Every structure is written in C-alpha cells, then in structure tokens.
C-alpha positions as MATLAB code, in Angstrom:
seq = 'MQHYEELKRAGRGLIRRYVEKMTGLSRAQTTRLITRYQRGEAVKPPTYRRHRFPQRYTREDIALLAAVDEAHGTLSGPATRKLLERACYDFGEAGYRCVQQRLRLPDGEPVPQADAL';
ca = [
     -16.084   20.218   35.412;
     -16.027   19.393   39.612;
     -19.760   18.694   39.135;
     -19.429   17.242   35.616;
     -21.625   13.938   36.521;
     -24.387   16.182   38.118;
     -25.088   17.846   34.963;
     -28.020   16.824   32.526;
     -27.043   15.754   29.203;
     -26.995   18.945   27.389;
     -24.667   20.307   30.022;
     -22.481   17.485   29.385;
     -22.427   17.651   25.835;
     -21.732   21.706   25.995;
     -18.704   20.805   28.202;
     -17.337   18.221   26.125;
     -17.615   20.492   23.008;
     -15.900   23.184   24.516;
     -13.208   20.992   25.631;
     -12.937   19.495   22.066;
     -12.967   23.042   20.833;
     -10.188   24.209   22.903;
      -7.490   21.396   23.110;
      -8.292   20.134   19.353;
      -8.798   16.748   20.232;
     -11.063   14.339   19.077;
     -14.544   13.092   20.653;
     -13.245    9.820   21.507;
      -9.919   11.352   23.125;
     -11.945   13.893   24.762;
     -14.126   10.963   26.288;
     -11.137    9.547   27.608;
      -9.477   12.534   29.263;
     -13.152   13.153   30.896;
     -13.242    9.589   32.158;
      -9.862    9.608   33.167;
     -10.640   12.841   35.247;
     -13.688   11.581   36.802;
     -11.769    8.453   38.231;
      -9.640   11.046   39.978;
      -6.378   10.447   37.924;
      -3.977   13.092   36.421;
      -5.272   14.661   33.398;
      -2.112   15.675   31.283;
      -1.214   15.001   27.300;
       0.784   11.886   26.699;
       4.249   12.119   25.878;
       5.292   11.902   22.140;
       7.092    8.766   21.420;
       8.393    8.700   17.651;
       9.413    5.536   16.414;
      12.845    5.837   14.264;
      14.796    3.151   12.689;
      18.466    3.110   13.073;
      20.488    5.233   10.917;
      22.701    3.110    8.575;
      24.366    5.840    6.725;
      26.410    8.903    8.234;
      26.319   12.033    6.677;
      29.601   11.614    4.834;
      28.197    8.289    3.123;
      25.217   10.143    2.037;
      27.278   12.816    0.376;
      29.558   10.158   -1.238;
      26.469    8.315   -2.635;
      24.934   11.520   -3.844;
      28.356   12.310   -5.653;
      28.432    8.983   -7.245;
      24.671    9.305   -8.297;
      25.274   12.794   -9.710;
      28.311   11.501  -11.441;
      27.017    8.686  -12.996;
      23.459    9.701  -13.699;
      21.463    8.331  -10.683;
      21.834    4.625  -11.470;
      20.218    1.547  -10.180;
      21.322    0.122   -6.642;
      23.338   -2.937   -7.952;
      25.012   -0.582  -10.623;
      25.875    1.746   -7.617;
      27.284   -1.154   -5.526;
      29.486   -2.336   -8.407;
      30.965    1.234   -8.961;
      31.457    1.153   -5.168;
      33.120   -1.892   -5.344;
      35.262   -1.159   -8.223;
      36.368    2.167   -6.569;
      37.194    0.370   -3.303;
      38.912   -2.988   -4.410;
      40.370   -2.097   -8.119;
      41.512    1.445   -7.535;
      41.956    1.266   -3.893;
      40.052    4.498   -2.897;
      39.615    4.231    0.928;
      36.785    6.632    1.103;
      34.469    4.209   -0.607;
      35.284    1.432    1.818;
      32.951    2.511    4.666;
      29.923    3.138    2.217;
      30.572   -0.183    0.730;
      30.827   -2.426    3.870;
      27.421   -0.973    5.127;
      25.730   -2.213    1.491;
      24.627   -5.704    1.762;
      24.160   -8.740   -0.739;
      20.733   -9.875   -1.354;
      20.912  -12.885    1.034;
      21.953  -10.574    3.907;
      25.841  -11.478    3.879;
      28.133   -8.430    4.374;
      30.358   -7.501    1.348;
      33.332   -9.788    1.193;
      36.876   -7.674    2.332;
      39.197   -6.744   -0.595;
      41.676   -9.607    0.656;
      38.916  -12.385    0.429;
      38.431  -11.640   -3.577;
];
C-alpha cells in the first residue's frame, strides 16, 4: 500500500477487498483505515471500551434474593420487597437488611430504617 494512490481504480478495489477479507472489517471501516494510513497516521485497531452500569447487588445479595424467590415461587418485585421488609424488621433477621437497604421505594426515597417504623 506504499503506492496506493498511484494505483488505478481496479487495483485500489483489489487492495480494499483484500484488507476487508483479511481483517474482517466492513467497507466503511476499511476506508477509514486506508484514509488514516494515507494521511500518515498510525493504523491500529481502536481499544475496546464496554459500557457497564455500576453493580448494585453483591453476589451474596443475589444468592439471598434467589433463595427468597425459590422459597416463595418467584413473586413480583413489590411482594419480594415486602417479604424482605418483614424478615428484616418484624423477625430481626440481619442478613436481609443489606439487601433491603438497596431496594428503593417507587419515588426514589431510600427504605426507612427499623427505628423509623
């Protein structure tokens, strides 16, 4: 590709198809790479950046929610929240407190603490 711009249209098309075939890139991506190369810029693959939302629940929380779902037949979200509230506040089971504190009320307010109830 050192003399790419000197090639006739058929030759440039042949090189473009070869680059597409060998890299697995699309025609538009190949065009961008060739243009970048002609400008004298470095031709390297872009770094992969995956967007991830912050994780709200820990592995222990997920296991606890799965156990509650298994025991009660996969109830709706509000019903599961009520079960966790009862386990936490009425029966004093501390293991449910951390999961219950991460659940939110519909208007976005955090769940009240046991002493506020």
